[in-house]
C-alpha positions, 0 to 999 in steps of 0.5 A: 500500500502506498501513502503520500504525505508532505514536508518541505526542504529549505534552500536559501530563504525559500522552501520547496514542497517534498512528497514523502511516499511510503510503500509497504510490500513483501520483504524484510528491508528498509529503504530510504531514497530521494537523495537524503543526507546522513541525518535523514537516513538516521531517522529510521532508528528514531522513527522506529523507536518513537513508534514502538514507544507510543504503543504502535508497531513497525510492520514486521516481515515487510519491506518499507520503502520511503521516497522523498520526491523530487528525488534530485533535490538534496534533503538534509536535517532531522525535520523529516522524522514526523512525516516519515513516521506518519507515512509508515503508520498510514501505509501499515493501516494503523493511522487514518491517512485521509487528511494527509493531503491537506497538511504539511508535516515537519518535526524532529522526533525523540525516541519517546515520540516527543516532537523537537524544534526545527529550522526554517518553520516560516519559509515552510509555512509560506510555501505551504500557503502558496501551494494551497495546503490548509495547514501545517503541523510543526513543533510547538516551539516553532508555532509562533513564527509559522503563525505569522502567515495569515490564512493558514492553520498552524497546528503546534504539537509536542508529541507524536501521539497528539498528531495522531489524535488530531488526525483521527479526530479524538482531540482537536488541536486549535490552530495557533493564532498570534496578533502579529501586527499588534505585537509588532507595533508595540515592540517595534520601538522598544529598545533596552538602550537609548542614545541619551545614555551617552554623555557628551560626544555630540559630534559623534551623535550627529555623525550617526544621525547622518549615517542613519538618515542616508544609510551610510557606512561609518567608521569610528577611530579613537583611543580605548574607552572613548565610547565607540562601542557604546555609541555603535550599539545605540545606532538601531534605536535611531534607525527607522522602524522596520516595515512589515515586509522588511520584518518578514524578510529578516525573520525568514533569514533568522528562521532558516539559521535557527536563531529565533527564540520560542517567544519570538514571532515576527522580528520587530527591531532591526538586528544588530550583529557584532561578530568577534574579530577571530571570525572566519570568512565563511561564518561572515558571508555564509556557506558551508557544505550545506549553506547557511546564512552568515553574519552579514545576512543575519544583519540584513535590514540592520547593523553589522558592527565590526569592532577592532577592524584592523584585527580581522583577517584580511581575507575576511574583510575582502569578502565583504566588498561585493556584498556591500555593493550588491546587497546580496550574497551568492553562494555557488556549489557544483550542483546548486546556487543559493542567494541570501539578502545582505542589505546592512549598514556597516559600522566599524571601530578601530584604534588609531594605532597598536598602542591606541593613543595616536592623536590623543589630546593627553597621552603620548603614542609610543608606536615606532615611526611608520607603525601607524601607517602600517596598522592602517594599511591592514584595511584595504583601499577598496573597503575604505572606499565603501565607507562614507563617513570617517570620524575621530572619537575623542575621550569624554571630559570628566565634566561631561561624564558627571553632568546631570544634563540629559541629552537628546533621546533616540525617539527625537533623533529617529523622528528626524531620520524618518523624515529624511528617509521619506524625502529619499523615498520620494526621490527614488520612487522610480528606482530600486533604491531606498537611501542616498548611500545606494546612489550610483555615479550617474545618479550622483551627478544628476541628483547632487548638483552643487553651485559655483561656491560649493565647487570652489569650496570642494576644490580647495578642501581636496587640495588643502587636505589632500583628499583622494579622488574616492572622497569626492563622491562620498562627500557629495552623498553625505552632503545630500543626506545633510541637506535632506535632514535640513529639509533643503532641496539644494546642497548648500555650502554649509552642507558640503563643509560639514560633509568634508569633516567626515573624511578623516582617513583620506587626509594626507599625513593623518597617520604621520 
C-alpha cells in the first residue's frame, strides 16, 4: 500500500514542497531514497523507536520503502522524522491517512515520540500557503513564527501521539493564532538602550544621525574607552522602524539559521550583529557544505558592527566588498546556487594605532615611526572606499561624564531620520533604491548638483587636505543626506563643509 504525505526542504530563504511516499510490500528491508543526507537516513532508528514507544508497531516481515520526491533535490536535517513516521503508520493501516493531503508535516522526533524544534518553520509555512495546503503541523516551539502567515492553520504539537489524535479526530488541536501586527507595533520601538545614555560626544551623535538618515557606512577611530562601542550599539534605536515586509524578510533569514527564540514571532527591531574579530570568512558571508546564512545576512535590514577592524583577517574583510555593493550574497556549489539578502549598514571601530593613543589630546603614542601607517594599511583601499563617513572619537571630559544634563533621546533623533528617509523615498520612487548611500555615479551627478561656491569650496578642501579622488563622491552623498535632514532641496555650502569633516582617513599625513 502506498501513502503520500508532505514536508518541505529549505534552500536559501525559500522552501520547496517534498512528497514523502511510503510503500509497504513483501520483504524484510528498509529503504530510504530521494537523495537524503546522513541525518535523514538516521531517522529510521528514531522513527522506529518513537513508534514502538507510543504503543504502535513497525510492520514486521515487510519491506518499507520511503521516497522523498523530487528525488534530485538534496534533503538534509532531522525535520523529516514526523512525516516519515506518519507515512509508515498510514501505509501499515494503523493511522487514518485521509487528511494527509491537506497538511504539511515537519518535526524532529525523540525516541519517546516527543516532537523537537526545527529550522526554517516560516519559509515552510509560506510555501505551504502558496501551494494551497490548509495547514501545517510543526513543533510547538516553532508555532509562533509559522503563525505569522495569515490564512493558514498552524497546528503546534509536542508529541507524536497528539498528531495522531488530531488526525483521527479524538482531540482537536486549535490552530495557533498570534496578533502579529499588534505585537509588532508595540515592540517595534522598544529598545533596552537609548542614545541619551551617552554623555557628551555630540559630534559623534550627529555623525550617526547622518549615517542613519542616508544609510551610510561609518567608521569610528579613537583611543580605548572613548565610547565607540557604546555609541555603535545605540545606532538601531535611531534607525527607522522596520516595515512589515522588511520584518518578514529578516525573520525568514533568522528562521532558516535557527536563531529565533520560542517567544519570538515576527522580528520587530532591526538586528544588530557584532561578530568577534577571530571570525572566519565563511561564518561572515555564509556557506558551508550545506549553506547557511552568515553574519552579514543575519544583519540584513540592520547593523553589522565590526569592532577592532584592523584585527580581522584580511581575507575576511575582502569578502565583504561585493556584498556591500550588491546587497546580496551568492553562494555557488557544483550542483546548486543559493542567494541570501545582505542589505546592512556597516559600522566599524578601530584604534588609531597598536598602542591606541595616536592623536590623543593627553597621552603620548609610543608606536615606532611608520607603525601607524602600517596598522592602517591592514584595511584595504577598496573597503575604505565603501565607507562614507570617517570620524575621530575623542575621550569624554570628566565634566561631561558627571553632568546631570540629559541629552537628546533616540525617539527625537529617529523622528528626524524618518523624515529624511521619506524625502529619499520620494526621490527614488522610480528606482530600486531606498537611501542616498545606494546612489550610483550617474545618479550622483544628476541628483547632487552643487553651485559655483560649493565647487570652489570642494576644490580647495581636496587640495588643502589632500583628499583622494574616492572622497569626492562620498562627500557629495553625505552632503545630500545633510541637506535632506535640513529639509533643503539644494546642497548648500554649509552642507558640503560639514560633509568634508567626515573624511578623516583620506587626509594626507593623518597617520604621520
